[in-house]
C-alpha positions as CSV (number, residue, x, y, z in Angstrom):
1,N,-25.5,37.0,28.2
2,G,-27.7,40.1,28.6
3,S,-28.8,39.9,32.2
4,T,-29.6,43.4,33.6
5,D,-30.7,42.4,37.2
6,G,-27.4,43.1,38.8
7,S,-26.6,39.4,39.4
8,K,-23.2,39.7,37.6
9,K,-22.0,42.3,40.2
10,I,-23.3,40.3,43.1
11,A,-21.5,37.2,41.8
12,R,-18.2,39.1,41.3
13,D,-18.5,40.8,44.7
14,L,-18.9,37.3,46.3
15,G,-15.8,36.0,44.6
16,A,-17.2,34.2,41.6
17,R,-15.5,34.1,38.2
18,V,-18.0,35.6,35.8
19,V,-17.7,35.1,32.0
20,K,-19.6,36.9,29.3
21,C,-21.5,34.9,26.8
22,P,-21.9,36.6,23.4
23,V,-25.1,34.7,22.4
24,K,-28.4,35.2,24.1
25,G,-30.6,32.4,25.4
26,Y,-30.9,29.9,28.2
27,G,-29.0,27.2,26.5
28,A,-26.3,29.5,25.1
29,A,-25.5,30.8,28.6
30,L,-25.3,27.3,30.1
31,Q,-23.2,25.9,27.2
32,H,-20.7,28.8,27.4
33,G,-20.5,28.4,31.2
34,I,-19.7,24.7,30.8
35,E,-17.0,25.4,28.2
36,Q,-15.4,28.1,30.4
37,A,-15.6,26.1,33.7
38,R,-12.5,24.4,35.1
39,G,-13.9,21.8,37.3
40,R,-14.4,18.0,36.7
41,Y,-18.0,18.1,37.8
42,I,-20.6,20.8,37.1
43,I,-23.8,21.6,39.0
44,M,-26.3,23.8,37.3
45,G,-29.5,25.4,38.6
46,D,-31.5,28.6,38.5
47,S,-30.2,31.3,40.8
48,D,-33.6,32.6,41.7
49,D,-34.0,30.8,45.1
50,S,-36.1,28.0,43.4
51,Y,-33.3,25.5,43.9
52,H,-31.1,25.4,47.1
53,F,-27.6,24.4,46.4
54,D,-27.1,22.9,49.8
55,E,-28.8,19.9,48.2
56,A,-25.9,19.4,45.9
57,M,-24.0,16.7,47.8
58,P,-26.2,13.7,46.7
59,F,-25.6,14.8,43.1
60,L,-21.8,14.7,43.6
61,E,-22.0,11.4,45.4
62,E,-23.8,10.0,42.3
63,L,-21.1,11.3,40.0
64,R,-18.3,9.9,42.2
65,R,-20.0,6.5,42.1
66,G,-19.6,6.5,38.3
67,Q,-22.7,8.3,37.0
68,D,-22.1,10.7,34.1
69,V,-25.3,12.8,34.5
70,C,-27.5,13.2,37.6
71,L,-30.9,14.9,37.3
72,G,-33.0,16.3,40.1
73,N,-36.5,15.0,40.6
74,R,-39.0,17.5,42.0
75,H,-41.9,15.1,41.9
76,K,-40.1,12.5,44.1
77,G,-39.0,15.2,46.4
78,R,-41.1,18.2,47.4
79,I,-42.8,21.0,45.4
80,M,-43.5,23.9,47.8
81,P,-46.8,25.8,47.5
82,G,-46.7,28.3,44.7
83,A,-43.4,26.9,43.3
84,M,-44.8,25.4,40.1
85,P,-47.9,26.6,38.1
86,F,-50.7,24.1,37.9
87,L,-50.4,23.5,34.2
88,N,-46.7,23.0,34.4
89,K,-47.1,20.5,37.3
90,Y,-49.9,18.4,36.0
91,V,-49.8,18.8,32.2
92,G,-46.7,20.3,30.7
93,N,-43.9,18.5,32.6
94,P,-45.7,15.1,32.9
95,V,-46.6,15.1,29.2
96,L,-43.1,16.1,28.0
97,T,-41.5,13.6,30.4
98,T,-43.7,10.8,29.2
99,I,-42.9,11.6,25.6
100,G,-39.2,11.6,26.4
101,R,-39.4,8.3,28.3
102,T,-41.3,6.7,25.4
103,F,-39.3,8.1,22.5
104,F,-35.8,7.7,24.0
105,R,-36.3,5.2,26.9
106,V,-35.0,7.7,29.4
107,K,-35.7,6.4,32.9
108,A,-35.8,9.8,34.5
109,S,-39.3,10.9,35.7
110,D,-38.7,14.7,35.8
111,F,-37.3,15.4,32.3
112,H,-36.9,19.2,32.8
113,C,-35.7,19.7,36.3
114,G,-33.4,22.7,36.3
115,L,-31.1,21.3,39.1
116,R,-28.6,18.9,37.6
117,A,-25.0,17.7,37.9
118,F,-22.8,16.1,35.4
119,R,-19.2,15.4,34.3
120,R,-18.0,18.3,32.3
121,D,-16.0,16.3,29.8
122,K,-18.9,13.9,29.0
123,V,-21.4,16.7,28.4
124,L,-19.0,18.7,26.3
125,A,-18.4,15.6,24.1
126,L,-22.2,15.6,23.3
127,D,-21.6,18.8,21.2
128,L,-24.9,20.4,22.3
129,V,-26.0,23.1,19.8
130,T,-29.4,24.6,20.8
131,T,-29.4,28.0,22.4
132,G,-32.9,28.2,23.9
133,M,-34.9,26.4,26.6
134,E,-34.8,23.2,24.5
135,W,-31.1,22.8,25.6
136,A,-32.4,21.1,28.7
137,S,-34.1,18.4,26.5
138,E,-31.1,18.2,24.2
139,M,-28.8,17.4,27.1
140,V,-31.0,14.6,28.4
141,V,-31.8,13.1,25.0
142,K,-28.2,13.1,23.7
143,S,-27.0,11.7,27.1
144,R,-29.3,8.8,26.6
145,L,-28.5,8.3,22.8
146,F,-24.8,8.4,23.4
147,G,-24.9,5.9,26.2
148,L,-24.0,8.1,29.2
149,K,-24.9,6.7,32.6
150,M,-27.7,8.7,34.2
151,S,-29.4,8.7,37.6
152,E,-31.7,11.1,39.5
153,V,-32.1,12.2,43.1
154,P,-35.2,13.8,44.8
155,I,-34.9,17.5,45.5
156,T,-37.1,20.4,46.8
157,L,-38.5,23.1,44.5
158,Y,-39.1,26.4,46.3
159,K,-41.1,29.4,45.2
160,D,-38.7,31.6,43.3
161,G,-37.6,34.9,44.7
162,R,-37.9,37.0,41.5
163,S,-39.2,40.5,41.7
164,R,-40.4,40.2,38.1
165,A,-42.2,37.7,36.0
166,P,-40.0,34.8,34.8
167,H,-38.8,34.6,31.2
168,L,-40.3,31.2,30.7
169,K,-43.1,31.2,28.1
170,R,-45.2,28.1,28.9
171,W,-46.7,27.2,25.5
172,H,-43.9,28.6,23.4
173,D,-41.1,26.9,25.3
174,G,-43.1,23.7,25.7
175,W,-43.5,23.5,22.0
176,R,-39.8,24.0,21.5
177,H,-39.0,21.1,23.8
178,L,-41.6,18.9,22.0
179,R,-40.3,19.9,18.6
180,F,-36.8,19.1,19.6
181,M,-37.7,15.6,20.8
182,L,-39.8,14.9,17.7
183,L,-36.9,15.9,15.4
184,H,-34.6,13.6,17.4
185,A,-37.0,10.7,17.1
186,P,-37.7,10.4,13.4
187,Q,-39.2,6.9,13.9
188,W,-42.0,8.4,15.9
189,L,-42.5,11.6,13.8
190,F,-42.2,9.9,10.3
191,I,-41.6,6.2,10.2
192,I,-44.3,4.9,12.4
193,P,-47.1,7.2,11.0
194,G,-45.8,6.5,7.5
195,F,-45.9,2.7,8.1
196,L,-49.4,2.8,9.5
197,M,-50.6,4.8,6.5
198,L,-48.9,2.4,4.2
199,M,-50.5,-0.6,5.8
200,A,-53.9,1.0,5.9
201,G,-53.7,1.9,2.3
202,L,-52.4,-1.5,1.3
203,V,-55.0,-3.4,3.1
204,G,-57.8,-1.1,1.9
205,E,-56.7,-1.3,-1.7
206,A,-56.4,-5.1,-1.5
207,A,-59.9,-5.4,0.0
208,L,-61.6,-3.0,-2.3
209,S,-60.0,-4.2,-5.5
210,R,-62.0,-7.4,-5.2
211,G,-65.4,-5.6,-5.3
212,P,-67.7,-3.4,-3.1
213,L,-67.1,-3.9,0.6
214,P,-70.0,-3.6,3.0
215,V,-69.0,-2.1,6.4
216,G,-71.9,-1.8,8.8
217,G,-74.6,0.1,7.0
218,V,-72.2,1.6,4.4
219,T,-70.9,0.1,1.2
220,L,-67.3,1.1,0.2
221,D,-66.7,1.2,-3.5
222,V,-64.2,2.6,-6.0
223,H,-64.3,6.1,-4.4
224,S,-62.9,4.6,-1.2
225,L,-60.4,2.6,-3.3
226,L,-59.1,5.9,-4.7
227,V,-58.8,7.3,-1.1
228,M,-56.8,4.2,-0.1
229,A,-54.5,4.7,-3.0
230,F,-53.8,8.3,-1.8
231,V,-53.2,7.0,1.7
232,L,-50.8,4.4,0.5
233,I,-48.8,6.8,-1.6
234,L,-48.7,9.4,1.2
235,G,-47.6,6.8,3.7
236,I,-44.7,5.7,1.4
237,Q,-43.5,9.3,1.0
238,V,-43.7,10.0,4.8
239,L,-41.8,6.7,5.3
240,F,-39.1,7.8,2.9
241,T,-38.9,11.2,4.7
242,G,-38.4,9.3,7.9
243,V,-35.5,7.4,6.4
244,F,-34.0,10.6,5.1
245,A,-34.4,12.3,8.5
246,T,-32.8,9.2,10.2
247,L,-29.9,9.1,7.8
248,Y,-29.3,12.9,8.1
249,S,-29.5,12.8,11.9
250,H,-26.9,10.0,12.1
251,I,-24.7,11.5,9.5
252,V,-24.4,15.0,11.1
253,G,-24.1,13.6,14.6
254,I,-27.5,14.5,16.0
255,L,-28.0,10.7,16.6
256,P,-25.0,8.4,17.2
257,Y,-23.4,6.8,14.2
258,D,-22.4,3.3,15.2
259,E,-21.9,-0.2,13.7
260,R,-25.5,-1.2,14.2
261,F,-26.8,1.8,12.3
262,H,-24.2,1.2,9.6
263,R,-25.4,-2.4,9.1
264,R,-29.1,-1.3,8.9
265,A,-28.3,1.6,6.5
266,S,-26.2,-0.7,4.3
267,F,-29.2,-2.9,3.7
268,F,-31.2,-0.1,1.9
269,T,-29.0,0.3,-1.1
270,F,-30.0,2.1,-4.3
271,K,-29.6,-1.0,-6.3
272,K,-32.1,-3.0,-4.2
273,L,-34.5,-0.1,-4.3
274,L,-34.2,0.3,-8.0
275,V,-34.8,-3.4,-8.6
276,G,-37.9,-3.5,-6.3
277,S,-39.3,-0.3,-7.8
278,S,-38.8,-1.7,-11.3
279,I,-40.7,-4.9,-10.4
280,I,-43.6,-2.9,-8.9
281,G,-43.6,-0.5,-11.8
282,C,-43.7,-3.3,-14.4
283,I,-46.7,-4.9,-12.6
284,G,-48.5,-1.5,-12.6
285,L,-47.7,-0.9,-16.2
286,Y,-49.1,-4.3,-17.1
287,G,-52.3,-3.5,-15.3
288,F,-52.5,-0.1,-17.0
289,L,-51.9,-1.6,-20.5
290,Y,-54.5,-4.3,-19.8
291,T,-57.1,-1.7,-18.9
292,F,-56.2,0.3,-22.1
293,F,-56.5,-2.8,-24.2
294,K,-60.0,-3.5,-22.8
295,W,-60.9,0.1,-23.8
296,Y,-59.5,-0.5,-27.3
297,Q,-61.5,-3.7,-27.6
298,V,-64.8,-1.7,-27.4
299,D,-63.5,1.0,-29.8
300,F,-62.8,3.4,-27.0
301,A,-66.5,3.5,-26.0
302,A,-67.7,4.3,-22.5
303,L,-66.6,1.7,-19.9
304,N,-68.1,0.5,-16.7
305,Y,-66.2,2.8,-14.4
306,Q,-66.6,0.6,-11.3
307,E,-65.0,-2.3,-13.1
308,T,-62.4,-0.3,-14.9
309,L,-61.2,1.6,-11.9
310,R,-60.6,-1.6,-9.9
311,Y,-57.8,-2.3,-12.3
312,L,-56.7,1.2,-13.1
313,I,-56.4,2.7,-9.6
314,P,-54.1,-0.1,-8.2
315,S,-52.1,-0.1,-11.5
316,L,-51.5,3.7,-11.3
317,T,-50.7,3.4,-7.6
318,M,-48.0,0.9,-8.3
319,M,-46.5,3.0,-11.1
320,T,-46.5,6.0,-8.8
321,V,-44.8,4.0,-6.0
322,A,-42.2,2.9,-8.5
323,V,-41.4,6.4,-9.5
324,Q,-41.2,7.4,-5.8
325,G,-38.8,4.6,-5.1
326,V,-36.5,5.6,-8.0
327,F,-36.3,9.3,-7.2
328,N,-36.1,8.8,-3.4
329,G,-33.4,6.2,-4.0
330,F,-31.4,8.9,-5.8
331,M,-31.9,11.2,-2.9
332,M,-30.7,8.5,-0.5
333,S,-27.6,8.0,-2.6
334,L,-27.0,11.7,-2.5
335,L,-27.0,11.7,1.3
336,F,-24.4,8.9,1.3
337,L,-22.2,10.5,-1.3
338,K,-22.0,13.8,0.6
339,T,-20.6,12.1,3.7
340,K,-17.0,11.0,4.1
341,T,-17.9,8.6,7.0
342,L,-20.2,6.7,4.6
343,V,-17.9,6.7,1.6
344,S,-17.3,2.9,2.0
345,M,-21.0,2.1,2.1
346,P,-22.2,0.2,-1.0
347,L,-24.6,2.2,-3.2
């Protein structure tokens, strides 16, 4: 798909069947090659001498024993001097692998090894869509999410034989891998941070609503109460964003749509959200009207702001949360209504 180093002619001269990919990119070339291949098993790897294909037999043995995907592991094998840059070896790959293992519970310990083997039909069924370097992450992530059986074997990474600098852009491509994993793990990107902000704001508001709170040598008062209100509201919105991202990912097939997800999604109906929001909103409205009545009783004269804001801020927070719940509930219903697979889901 755009190579100008003469490798296509070399491949043809040596008897290989060469196909032309119309889309540029690492992932696009691999995906097109997989689609055009005719074998049951596929072995992929860089053809720059960094991987030696005489190490392919252990991969094939894993597949013949029933594995769907087999990844190479450079760290459990050997990394020859000069074969991997220092930052890639000790920072980039370990960090991305740790994130992948944490987010998706992938047992592989070399997430981005370029030498891999897999069953062609199983990987095609994953419907991989990325065209760049993040294709490598997409393949591993979706293999895990869709329940494919995965294993790994130790391999040797050699210094490449290129006569030019590699196309790999360390920071740019690393960010693309990280971004892809974050987008496929909405619970880590949205739901967990949103829940933590929600709890921090809720606990903070509850503590500060009772009066000034001494913390060490500092006393937190209504100004801190206002900050906690913003944290709580922000946390709820981030949490809703995580719910939307999760729903969308399952609906369009980025994440698997199964019975377990259907049961969990069915619990969060618009009717339940509307009832809960209405209750919260009514409590907030009562607090707001109570504060307004207190102001009326003194003929709208100046009030003690420290006392007044202890009622007003939580009341306005609850009213805001209620409005968030209603409008986000409509958005959630829209996601369901636009999807045929969810047409039977109660709204």
